[in-house]
C-alpha positions in Angstrom: 39.2 21.1 23.9 41.9 21.4 26.5 41.0 22.7 30.0 42.0 26.4 30.1 40.6 27.2 33.6 44.1 27.5 35.1 45.1 30.1 32.5 41.8 31.9 32.9 42.4 32.3 36.6 45.8 34.1 36.2 46.7 37.7 35.5 50.2 36.9 34.2 50.6 33.8 32.1 54.4 34.1 31.8 57.1 36.8 31.3 55.6 37.8 28.0 51.8 37.5 28.0 48.9 38.2 30.3 45.1 38.5 30.3 44.4 42.2 29.7 41.5 43.4 32.0 40.7 46.3 29.6 40.6 45.0 26.0 39.7 41.5 27.4 42.2 39.8 25.1 43.6 36.6 26.5 47.3 35.9 26.3 48.2 39.3 24.9 51.8 40.6 25.0 52.6 43.2 27.7 55.6 45.3 28.7 56.6 46.7 32.1 56.7 50.5 31.9 58.1 51.2 35.3 58.7 50.0 38.9 57.8 51.9 42.1 58.7 51.0 45.6 57.4 52.2 49.0 57.4 51.1 52.6 54.2 49.2 53.4 55.3 49.0 57.0 58.4 50.1 58.8 60.2 46.8 57.8 58.3 45.8 54.6 59.1 47.2 51.2 56.6 46.6 48.4 57.1 47.0 44.7 54.5 48.2 42.2 55.0 47.2 38.6 53.2 49.2 35.9 52.4 47.1 32.9 51.2 48.2 29.5 49.0 46.1 27.2 50.7 45.3 23.9 47.5 45.6 21.9 47.9 48.8 20.0 44.2 49.6 20.2 44.3 49.3 24.0 47.7 50.2 25.4 46.2 50.7 28.9 48.3 50.3 32.0 47.6 48.3 35.2 49.4 48.2 38.6 50.6 45.0 40.2 51.9 44.8 43.8 54.6 42.4 44.9 57.1 41.8 47.7 59.6 40.7 45.1 62.2 42.9 43.4 62.8 42.3 39.6 65.4 44.3 37.7 63.8 46.2 34.8 64.9 44.4 31.6 63.8 44.8 28.1 60.0 44.3 27.8 59.5 42.2 30.9 61.7 41.6 34.0 59.5 38.7 35.0 61.3 36.4 32.6 64.2 36.3 35.1 64.1 35.3 38.7 63.6 38.1 41.2 66.4 39.3 43.4 66.9 37.0 46.4 65.2 34.0 44.8 66.4 30.8 46.5 66.6 28.2 43.8 67.8 25.6 46.2 64.7 26.0 48.4 62.0 26.8 45.7 63.5 25.1 42.6 64.5 26.5 39.3 62.6 29.8 38.5 59.8 29.4 35.9 58.2 32.5 34.5 54.9 30.6 34.0 54.5 30.7 37.8 55.2 34.5 38.0 51.5 35.2 38.8 51.9 33.8 42.3 54.5 36.4 43.3 51.8 39.2 43.3 49.4 39.8 46.1 47.3 42.7 44.6 46.3 44.0 41.2 44.5 47.1 40.0 42.2 46.5 38.3 41.7 43.8 40.9 40.1 41.2 38.6 42.5 39.2 36.4 39.9 39.5 33.6 37.1 42.1 33.7 33.8 40.3 34.6 31.5 40.1 31.6 29.2 43.0 31.5 26.3 40.8 30.6 26.3 39.8 34.3 24.2 42.3 36.4 26.2 45.3 37.7 25.4 44.6 41.3 26.8 41.1 41.1 29.9 42.3 39.2 30.6 44.9 41.8 30.4 42.4 44.7 32.6 39.9 42.9 35.2 42.6 42.3 35.0 43.7 45.9 35.4 40.2 47.1 38.4 39.6 44.8 40.0 42.9 46.0 39.6 41.9 49.7 41.0 38.5 49.0 44.1 39.9 47.2 44.8 42.0 50.3 44.2 39.0 52.6 41.1 40.7 54.2 39.2 37.4 54.4 36.3 38.8 56.5 35.5 41.3 53.7 36.2 38.8 51.0 33.9 36.2 52.5 31.2 38.7 53.3 31.2 40.2 49.8 31.0 36.8 48.1 28.2 35.7 50.3 26.4 39.0 49.6 26.8 38.4 45.9 24.9 35.1 46.3 22.1 36.7 48.2 21.8 39.4 45.6 21.8 36.8 42.9 18.8 35.1 44.6 17.0 38.5 44.8 17.8 39.4 41.2 16.4 36.0 40.1 13.3 36.4 42.4 14.1 33.0 43.8 11.1 31.5 45.7 11.3 29.6 49.0 11.9 30.2 52.7 15.3 28.6 53.1 18.5 29.1 51.2 18.5 25.5 49.8 14.8 25.8 48.7 15.7 28.9 46.7 18.6 27.2 45.0 16.4 24.3 44.1 13.9 26.7 42.6 16.6 28.2 40.4 17.2 24.7 38.9 13.6 24.8 37.6 14.0 28.3 36.2 17.3 27.5 34.4 16.9 23.9 33.3 19.5 24.3 30.5 22.2 25.3 33.0 24.3 22.4 34.2 22.6 21.4 37.5 25.9 20.7 39.2 26.5 24.5 39.5 23.4 24.9 41.6 24.3 21.8 43.6 27.7 23.4 44.3 26.0 26.6 45.3 23.7 24.7 47.6 26.7 23.4 49.4 28.4 26.8 50.0 29.4 26.9 53.7 27.7 29.3 56.1 24.8 30.3 53.8 21.4 30.6 55.5 18.0 32.0 54.7 19.0 35.3 56.4 21.5 37.9 55.1 24.7 38.7 56.8 23.6 41.8 58.7 20.6 39.8 60.1 22.6 37.0 61.5 23.4 36.6 65.2 27.1 36.9 65.1 27.6 33.4 63.6 29.3 34.7 60.4 32.7 33.0 60.0 35.2 34.0 57.3 36.4 31.4 54.9 40.0 30.3 54.5 41.8 31.3 51.3 41.4 27.8 49.9 37.6 27.7 50.6 37.1 31.2 49.3 38.9 30.4 46.0 36.7 27.4 45.5 33.5 29.2 46.3 34.5 32.2 44.2 35.0 29.9 41.2 31.6 28.2 41.8 29.9 31.6 41.9 31.6 33.1 38.9 31.0 29.9 36.8 27.3 30.0 37.9 26.9 33.6 36.9 28.6 32.9 33.6 26.3 30.0 32.8 23.1 31.9 33.8 23.8 35.3 32.1 26.6 34.9 29.5 26.3 31.5 27.9 22.7 31.8 26.9 23.4 35.2 25.2 26.4 33.7 23.4 24.3 30.8 22.1 21.5 33.3 21.1 24.0 35.4 19.2 25.4 32.3 17.4 22.0 31.1 16.4 21.2 34.6 15.0 24.4 34.5 13.0 23.7 31.1 11.7 20.2 32.2 10.6 21.6 35.2 8.9 24.1 33.1 7.0 21.3 30.6 6.0 19.1 33.5 4.7 22.0 35.0 2.9 22.9 31.7 1.3 19.2 31.2 0.2 19.1 34.7 -1.4 22.3 34.0 -3.2 20.9 30.8 -4.6 17.8 32.5 -5.8 19.8 35.3 -7.4 22.1 32.8 -9.2 19.0 30.9 -10.4 17.7 34.1 -12.2 20.9 34.7 -14.1 
């Protein structure tokens, strides 16, 4: 199966389709309902684009902030280059890269975090993503670190030091790819003490480091809380089909 991780990490896939944060349908058609502009600062004008999900059973709207101005064309203005786009400097405009022109979304998450992940972890991930979208890297880094500490608490991880607790999780979840825990073990700036207990040594991550660690954390949560439930559901469905097939055979045998 082709790697879809790049598409999963986007809100807008192109000028026609996006990942809806409400109905959770990937690559669903959307339209742009309206555009609003306001002064972020005295010299900075920001544009908010209100998009509407094309799924008739959803039709919910979301807001997307950008420094770029697109004229409102039929369905989606993002198919065409924004006003002031310098093709000589940035190359020919490609609507598959439109996602990078936005710095904040509401809902903040490109795709609503699966509700099988504990609420406290989902909230911290959403807060971290929101801070990151607004370039508040201290808040983003702190929220993401906090989500890891809360994950260890939720799992009742044993050990004195951070790395000891991560190693313990390997034994608790042997079916989870161990590389996820190895990656968590290498997260920068994690200690056995929580943020508010540290002695001022907390250093925010760069955007690049944050994006990497965020992906590690989300993938780990997915593997621990979502994938086992999906497999369980699939096994139950297979069992039901086998039982149904057996009953059908017995019924046919009596005819």
